[in-house]
C-alpha positions as a printed NumPy array, in Angstrom:
array([[321.805,  89.615, 118.201],
       [318.71 ,  91.27 , 119.691],
       [320.323,  94.729, 119.518],
       [321.148,  94.155, 115.839],
       [317.567,  93.101, 115.104],
       [316.219,  96.17 , 116.882],
       [318.532,  98.413, 114.846],
       [317.43 ,  96.803, 111.559],
       [313.656,  96.802, 112.115],
       [310.916,  98.632, 113.946],
       [309.514,  96.417, 116.646],
       [305.952,  96.846, 117.828],
       [305.906,  93.976, 120.31 ],
       [308.359,  91.361, 121.554],
       [306.729,  87.925, 121.379],
       [308.462,  85.421, 123.643],
       [308.682,  81.634, 123.511],
       [311.654,  80.285, 125.444],
       [312.417,  77.691, 128.054],
       [315.174,  79.89 , 129.415],
       [318.786,  80.592, 128.634],
       [321.484,  82.962, 129.772],
       [320.35 ,  85.111, 132.677],
       [322.969,  87.762, 131.855],
       [321.777,  88.04 , 128.241],
       [318.126,  88.064, 129.291],
       [318.767,  90.97 , 131.65 ],
       [320.538,  92.894, 128.864],
       [317.638,  92.26 , 126.484],
       [315.175,  93.214, 129.216],
       [316.976,  96.518, 129.695],
       [316.73 ,  97.235, 125.945],
       [313.04 ,  96.317, 125.959],
       [312.487,  98.691, 128.876],
       [314.461, 101.562, 127.3  ],
       [312.579, 101.2  , 124.011],
       [309.253, 100.896, 125.863],
       [308.332,  97.769, 123.917],
       [305.395,  95.622, 124.994],
       [306.044,  91.935, 125.657],
       [303.747,  89.013, 124.994],
       [303.724,  85.269, 125.579],
       [301.275,  83.701, 123.153],
       [298.927,  80.855, 123.906],
       [300.782,  77.515, 123.996],
       [304.151,  79.339, 124.21 ],
       [306.574,  79.131, 127.119],
       [308.474,  81.855, 128.943],
       [310.419,  80.205, 131.73 ],
       [313.524,  80.977, 133.721],
       [315.605,  83.781, 132.151],
       [312.821,  84.607, 129.669],
       [310.824,  86.088, 132.56 ],
       [313.397,  88.888, 132.915],
       [312.643,  89.987, 129.362],
       [308.863,  89.693, 129.763],
       [308.739,  91.637, 133.042],
       [310.499,  94.624, 131.434],
       [307.796,  95.126, 128.806],
       [306.059,  98.502, 128.757],
       [302.892,  96.408, 128.829],
       [302.862,  92.651, 129.385],
       [300.454,  89.985, 128.308],
       [300.4  ,  86.224, 128.585],
       [297.795,  83.743, 127.441],
       [297.007,  80.553, 129.284],
       [297.092,  76.989, 128.074],
       [293.847,  75.228, 127.204],
       [294.103,  71.9  , 128.985]])
């Protein structure tokens, strides 16, 4: 699904919000993110846990905001 979305649109940044999921799929998406040199971001109040980390870490640049608590 991610590959199809990339083919259909120009991405400027990959914004993540996920509690996890398939590690295998996350690694594949992370490899695409790395090859396309896309930045990754986790917005304030969003979550990027478990498999999501493998996408985030592959960003050309990475940013993450912290929770206000």
